[in-house]
Each structure stands twice: as structure tokens, then as C-alpha cells.
C-alpha positions, 0 to 999 in steps of 0.5 A, spaced: 499 499 500 502 507 498 501 511 503 503 518 501 496 520 498 493 520 505 499 523 508 495 530 506 488 529 509 492 525 515 495 532 517 489 536 516 485 531 521 490 532 527 489 540 526 482 540 525 481 536 531 486 540 536 484 547 533 475 544 535 477 541 541 476 545 548 479 543 555 479 548 560 485 544 562 490 542 560 491 533 561 496 532 555 502 533 557 508 530 552 514 531 557 515 531 565 522 535 567 525 528 572 531 526 573 534 521 568 533 514 570 537 509 567 535 501 568 540 498 564 545 494 569 542 496 575 539 492 580 532 497 579 531 505 577 538 508 578 539 515 577 545 516 571 549 519 576 548 514 581 550 508 576 556 505 577 556 504 569 557 511 564 551 510 561 548 515 555 541 516 555 538 518 549 530 521 551 523 519 546 523 528 546 530 528 542 527 523 538 522 526 536 524 533 535 528 530 530 524 526 526 528 519 528 524 513 526 530 507 527 536 506 532 540 507 526 539 515 526 538 515 533 545 513 534 548 517 529 548 523 536 553 519 539 559 519 538 564 513 537 558 510 535 560 508 528 555 505 522 556 502 516 551 502 511 550 494 507 546 496 501 543 489 502 544 487 510 543 494 512 546 498 516 550 496 523 554 499 528 561 499 531 562 501 539 569 502 543 573 499 536 570 493 537 564 491 531 557 488 531 557 482 534 560 484 540 555 488 542 548 486 545 542 491 542 535 489 547 530 491 546 526 492 554 532 488 556 530 482 551 536 481 546 534 482 538 536 475 535 537 475 528 544 478 526 546 477 519 554 478 518 554 479 524 549 485 525 544 487 526 539 491 522 539 497 525 534 500 521 530 494 524 528 496 530 523 503 530 522 508 535 515 506 535 512 508 543 520 508 546 521 512 552 528 513 551 535 509 548 540 506 554 548 506 551 553 502 555 560 502 554 564 496 556 563 489 557 557 487 561 558 479 560 557 478 568 549 480 567 548 479 559 553 474 558 555 473 551 555 478 545 556 483 550 564 485 550 562 492 547 557 494 551 549 494 551 544 498 548 538 498 550 531 500 547 526 502 553 519 503 551 513 505 554 509 503 560 505 507 562 501 514 561 497 518 565 491 518 563 485 514 561 484 512 554 489 516 550 489 516 542 496 517 539 497 519 531 503 521 527 505 521 520 511 523 517 513 524 510 521 525 507 523 528 500 527 522 499 521 517 497 520 515 505 513 515 509 510 514 515 503 513 518 503 510 526 497 509 531 497 508 538 492 507 544 491 506 551 486 505 556 487 504 563 480 501 563 481 500 571 486 503 576 491 498 576 490 495 569 492 498 562 492 495 556 497 499 550 497 496 542 501 501 538 502 500 530 506 503 524 507 502 517 514 505 514 515 505 506 521 506 502 520 507 494 528 506 492 533 511 490 537 510 484 542 515 480 540 513 473 532 513 473 533 509 466 537 503 470 531 499 473 536 496 479 536 501 485 542 502 489 538 504 495 532 498 494 525 499 495 522 497 502 516 496 506 516 495 514 510 494 519 511 493 526 505 492 531 506 490 538 500 490 544 501 490 552 498 488 558 500 491 564 498 490 571 500 495 576 498 492 583 502 498 586 506 504 585 512 499 586 511 493 583 509 493 574 507 485 571 507 486 564 505 481 558 506 483 551 507 481 543 511 485 538 511 484 530 516 486 525 516 484 518 520 488 512 519 487 505 526 488 500 526 488 493 532 487 489 530 488 482 536 486 476 538 490 470 534 489 464 538 484 460 538 482 452 533 488 451 533 487 443 530 480 443 526 478 448 529 483 454 528 479 461 531 480 468 532 477 475 529 479 482 530 478 489 526 479 494 527 479 502 521 477 507 524 478 514 519 477 520 519 477 528 515 475 533 516 476 540 512 474 546 515 477 553 512 477 560 516 481 565 516 482 573 519 489 576 518 491 583 519 489 591 518 484 594 518 483 601 521 488 605 527 490 603 528 486 596 527 488 589 526 483 583 527 484 576 525 477 572 523 476 565 521 470 559 521 471 552 521 468 545 524 471 539 523 468 532 526 470 526 526 468 519 529 471 513 525 468 506 529 469 500 525 469 493 527 468 486 524 470 479 525 472 471 520 477 470 520 477 462 518 483 459 514 481 453 510 477 455 508 480 462 511 473 466 514 473 472 516 465 473 519 463 480 525 460 481 524 453 484 532 452 486 534 460 488 529 459 494 531 461 501 529 461 509 533 462 514 529 461 521 532 463 529 528 462 535 530 463 541 528 462 549 531 466 555 529 467 561 532 472 567 532 473 574 536 477 579 533 479 585 538 485 589 537 486 597 537 491 601 534 497 598 535 502 604 541 505 603 546 500 607 553 499 607 553 492 604 548 490 597 548 484 593 545 482 587 544 474 584 541 472 579 540 466 574 540 467 565 538 461 560 538 462 554 536 456 548 538 458 540 536 454 535 536 455 527 535 452 521 533 453 513 537 451 507 544 454 509 545 451 516 549 445 516 546 439 520 550 434 524 551 429 519 553 435 512 546 435 510 543 443 509 536 444 512 537 441 519 537 444 526 542 446 530 541 449 538 546 452 543 544 452 550 547 457 556 545 456 562 549 461 568 549 464 575 552 470 575 552 475 583 554 481 585 556 484 591 558 492 593 560 497 599 560 503 600 561 504 606 567 509 606 561 514 604 564 517 597 568 510 595 563 505 592 566 499 591 561 493 586 564 486 585 561 481 580 562 473 577 558 470 573 559 462 572 556 459 565 555 452 561 554 452 554 553 446 551 558 447 545 563 450 549 567 450 556 565 458 560 570 460 563 568 464 571 567 471 568 569 477 574 568 485 574 570 490 578 566 497 578 569 503 583 566 509 583 568 516 587 564 521 588 569 526 592 563 533 592 557 533 589 560 536 583 565 531 582 565 523 580 571 518 578 568 511 575 574 505 573 572 499 571 575 492 570 571 486 567 573 480 562 569 479 556 565 472 553 562 471 547 561 463 544 561 463 536 553 464 533 549 458 530 552 462 522 559 462 524 559 455 526 555 451 520 553 456 515 554 454 507 552 459 504 554 458 496 551 460 490 554 465 484 556 471 488 558 468 495 562 463 497 562 462 505 563 457 510 562 456 518 568 452 521 565 448 527 572 448 529 572 456 532 574 457 540 570 462 543 572 470 544 574 472 551 577 481 552 579 483 558 576 491 558 579 497 563 575 504 563 575 510 566 572 516 566 572 523 570 566 527 570 564 535 572 557 537 573 555 544 576 547 545 577 544 553 578 538 555 578 538 558 571 544 553 567 546 546 567 555 544 567 558 538 565 564 535 563 567 528 562 573 525 560 574 518 560 579 513 557 579 505 555 583 499 553 580 493 550 584 486 549 580 481 545 583 474 544 581 469 539 577 475 535 573 472 531 572 474 524 571 472 516 577 471 511 578 468 504 581 460 506 585 455 502 584 448 502 590 444 506 591 436 508 588 439 515 583 443 513 581 450 512 587 455 512 587 462 511 589 465 504 595 469 503 593 473 499 586 475 497 585 472 490 581 465 493 574 468 493 572 463 498 571 465 506 570 461 512 571 464 520 577 463 524 580 465 530 585 472 530 589 471 535 589 477 538 586 484 537 586 491 541 583 497 541 583 503 547 581 509 546 579 517 550 573 521 549 572 529 552 566 532 552 562 537 554 554 539 556 551 546 557 544 548 558 540 555 560 533 556 559 533 557 552 540 554 549 543 547 550 550 545 547 553 539 547 559 538 543 564 530 544 570 529 541 574 521 541 580 518 539 579 510 537 585 506 537 585 500 532 590 494 533 593 493 526 595 484 526 600 485 520 604 489 525 607 482 527 608 479 520 611 487 517 614 492 522 612 497 516 605 497 518 604 501 524 601 497 530 595 502 530 591 506 527 586 511 530 580 514 527 577 521 530 570 522 530 566 528 533 559 531 535 555 537 536 550 540 536 545 545 539 539 547 540 535 553 542 527 552 545 523 559 546 516 560 547 510 559 553 504 557 548 507 556 543 513 551 545 518 552 539 525 549 538 530 548 533 537 545 532 543 543 530 546 537 529 553 535 527 557 528 526 564 528 523 568 522 522 576 522 521 578 517 515 578 510 516 586 507 514 586 499 514 591 493 513 591 487 509 595 482 505 596 482 498 601 477 493 605 482 488 608 481 481 614 476 484 609 472 489 611 476 494 607 477 501 606 485 501 602 489 506 596 494 503 593 500 505 586 501 505 584 509 505 576 510 506 575 518 507 572 521 512 566 525 511 561 530 515 554 530 516 549 536 519 542 535 520 538 541 521 530 540 525 525 544 528 518 543 531 513 547 535 507 544 539 500 547 539 493 547 541 495 546 549 501 540 547 496 537 544 500 537 537 507 537 535 509 538 529 517 536 526 521 540 519 528 538 518 532 537 512 537 530 514 544 530 511 545 538 510 550 537 505 548 532 500 553 526 502 552 519 498 558 516 497 566 516 500 572 514 497 575 508 499 582 507 495 586 500 495 579 496 494 571 496 496 570 496 504 563 489 503 561 486 498 554 491 498 558 496 498 554 499 490 562 500 488 569 499 486 572 505 490 567 507 494 563 505 501 555 508 501 553 513 506 546 515 504 541 516 498 542 523 499 540 530 503 533 530 504 528 533 508 522 531 511 515 533 515 512 531 520 505 530 525 503 527 532 497 527 535 495 525 542 488 525 544 486 524 551 
């Protein structure tokens, strides 16, 4: 369904209702000024200043005013996160120099499954009904187990409302053929019971540089997502939530017309992604002085490929039965932790259990006897505990330990130590050590993906990754009646053993071995002996009644493994990045704000082995140019805060791709000497309306 034509009357309907509605009391409050509260890695909801971890948050008000619709757009505001575009698999990310396979992405504490090439497609994580995004850097393996070496990104959705009945309607139109409709209903039919239902439809019609071409550079896709939640809150301190979520994406890859002079035809591919989640969670105080958080969830993921031959003269579409492909993954999880005492005691402890069972099957998964299409399973079961002490009032110390069982691999004991020293109301120092662990996933172990464009095999002989992480930060906060100032500095160091990466290989009597050059065209996963990353970040945030300014800069050093064989290759390559945002807000009856966000990334330099004309192994250098992206947006709230209008421009400088010297960055980059960044400059207008 094409939704562009109904956007204009939708806008008019919202404004008409707002103009006609009459109420003496403004009950539609969109934001309340409360202390910033975080939950990720915390025993119970905690203010960000009191948390032992350095946690960065993005609130819903900021996301809405920027016109953000998915996690990819949201994370562009956070320095140190690099987003890499894949034109087929979707955007992925790196954090603290480590890739997406080392970053646990969650929605309300439930891990998102369905990684492709180690990454979660960030464009598939929608900002529907989101309260905030919490980013915790550094390994949280004691709490969350595997896939949390680099950190955790937790998308927190709304679980309460002010009014008995609340209807939310929204629409957004973008000039680059992207449109969005969303709607939500909340009904508190009893003081203890709340039912919520939300849905959204996103449509991207695709973008291509040459209008005469049939194939798109940025492929058309439609996304639909919806959820229903039932929330029971017997008192102010307890909440039970049962929720079902559904997501579906249809992505089209249209082939170029072949043999146009005689019976022209083309080959098309359609990819369907389906995610279903069922979640039940309880959070709140139990007994006299304990706090319990418990979650159980079932997640399913399917990626279905259909291939067609299009015969234009006969207006015929023929299904290519030898090119069908379906990959399915499912996961069960049970996680519970209890913390006590809740009072301000010198000693506090937490204890918990964590179970996860993963299953994968499909035409690309090799079974135990080598046949494709058989199911494979992985099971993790762990217990963890943390003990905290703050008897010396400025100093808080927390130690944690995790012990686990894996159905395929041995899991080591995973310790962590966190320190916080607040020597005044303004100054805080944090330091942490954590050991990380990541077991290979089902695709890395058992994948067999061979077609005309790919030759990728899993490696059942992989060993788990382990890592040591050190981090230290200093934060200065100053609050006056009309101004707030925050200064921070952070340094980190990661050491990863047996890092799993994809390399070209060649056959040997003992099995696949890593190729000495890049000409085989066949890939599998190997353990890299060592990998290191280190870096530093500084930041400043200043606010007064009208202005907000935020400046962040980070340098990240990445280890070059070729240094061990070729000393002319530097041991570390450093990448700089920075963000700057300025916001001006004014108005009483009609609150308005303008904001500008600039994101800058330095060039990326990597090294790889190659063979020269004499057959000698040499080191080559690949350089991807840096870039600067600027977004500008403005918003206004009308009709007693019932309606919010947002307009803006993304990618003001119209950066579409950057030059790559020394070879393309990946098979889906769209060019031999370039890396894709964006379809280009895009103007957008959106409206959100709330009825109570």
C-alpha cells in the first residue's frame, strides 16, 4: 500500500481536531522534568549520576524533535559509534573499536536476534513508543553474558500513561521517497490495569542515481511493526507486563534489464524479514527490603529469499525454485535477579540466573551429518552475583562474578570490578575492570552460503572470544538555578583473545587455513590470536533556560595484526570522530525549538596482506575518506501541547558516498572504490497528535 496520498489529509485532520477541541485543563503533558533514570545493568531504576557505569542516554523528546524513526538515525548523535552501511544486509555499528557481534542490542532488556554478518540491522529497530535509549560502554558479561564485550544498547519503551484513555497519531513525509504512519492507543480501564496497542508503517520507495536504470542503489522496502501490551500494576512499586511484538520487512532487489533487443528479461530478488517476540516481565519490590527483576521471552526470526525471472514481453514472473532460501532462528530466555537491601546500607548484593536457548535451521545451516536444512542448537545457563560496599561514604566498590554452562564450549569464570568515588557534589570518578566472553553463534559455526556471488562457510572448530576491558572516567557536574554544566573525560582499553573474523581461506590436508593473499574468493571464520582497541573521549554539555550545547570528541586506536609480520605497518591506527549539537528553545503558549546536529568522522585506514608481481606477500593499505554530516530540525507544539509539528533537513551537505582507495569495504558497498553513506539530502515534515 502506498501511503503518500493519505499523509496530507492526515495532517489536516490532526490540526482540525486540535483547533476544535476545547478543554479547560491541559491534561496532555508530553514531557515531565524528572531526574534522569537508567535501568540497564542496574539492580533497580537508578539516577544516572548514582549509577556505577558511565551511561549515555537519548530521550524521546530529542528523538521526536529530530524526526528519528529507527535506531540507526538515533545513534548518529552518539560519538564513538561508527555506523557502516550495507545495501542489502542493512546498517551495522561498532563501539569502542569492536564490531556489532560484540554489542548486545536489547529492547526492554530482551536481546534482539537475527544477526547477518555479525550485525543487527539497525533500520529494523523502530522508535515506536520509545521512552529512551541507554548506551553502556564496556563489557557487561557478568550481567548479560555473551555478545556484551563492547557494551549494551537498550531501547526502553513506555509502560505507563497519565490519562485513562490516550490516542496518539503520527505521520512523517520525507523528500527521498520515505513515508511513515503510526498510531497508538492506551486504555487504563482500571486503576491497576493498562492495555496498550501501537503500530507503524514505514515505506521507502528506493533511490537510484540513474533514472533509466531498473536497479536501485538503495533498495525499496516496506516495514510494518506492531505490538500489544497488558500491564498490571498492583501498587506504585510493582509492575507485571506481558507483551507481543511483530515486525515485517519486504526488501526488493530489482535486476537490470538483460538482452533488451530480443525478449528482454531480468532477475529480481525479494527478501522478507519477520520477527515475533513474546515477553513477560515483572519488576518491583518484594518482601520488606528486596527488589526483583524477572523476564522470560520467546523470539523468532526468519529471513526468506524469493527469486524471480521477469519476462517483459510476456509480462510474466517465473519463480526460480532453485534459488529459494529461508533461514530461521528462535531463542528462549529466562532471566531473573534479586537485589537487597534497598535501604542505604553499607553492603548490597545481587544474585541472578540467566538461561538462553538458541535454535537455527534453513537451507544455509549444515546439520550434524553435513546435510543442509537441519536444526542446530546452542544452550547457555549461568548464575551471577554482585556485592557492593560503600561504607566509606565517597567510595563505592562493586565486585561481580558469573559462572556458566554452554552446550558446546567451556565458559570461564567472568569477573568484574567497578569503583566510584564522589569526592564532592560536583566531581565523580569511575573506574572498572571487566572480563568479556563471546561464544561463536550458529552462523559462524555451521553456515554454508554458496551461490554465484558468495562462498562463505562456517567453521565448527572455532573457539570462544574472551576479552579484558579497562575503563576510567571523570565527570564534573555544576547546577545553578538557571544553568547546568557537565564536563567529562574517559579512557578505555580492550584486549580481545581469539577474536572471530571472516577471512579468505585455502584448503590444506589439515583443513581450511587462512589464505596469504586476497584472491581465493572463498571465506570462512577464523580465530585471530589478539586484537586490541583503546581510546579517549572528552565532552562538554551546557544548558540554560533557552540554549543547550553539547560537544563530544573521541579518538579510537585499532590494532593492526599485520604489524607482527611487517614492522612498517603501525601497531595502532587512530580514528577521530566528533559530534556537536546546539539547540534553542523558546515560547510559552507555543513552545518551539531549533536544533543543529553535526557529526564528523575521520578517515579509516586499514591494512591487509596481498601478493605482488613476484609472488611475495606484501602489506597493502586501504583508506576510506572521512565525512561530515549536518542535520537541522525545528519543532513547535500547538493546541495545549496536543499537537507537535517537526520539520527538518537530514544530510544537509548531501554526502552520498565516500571514496575508498585500495579496494571496496565490502561486497554490498555499491562500488569498487566507494562506500555508501546515504541516499542524499532529505527534507522531512512530521506531525504527532495526542487525544485524551
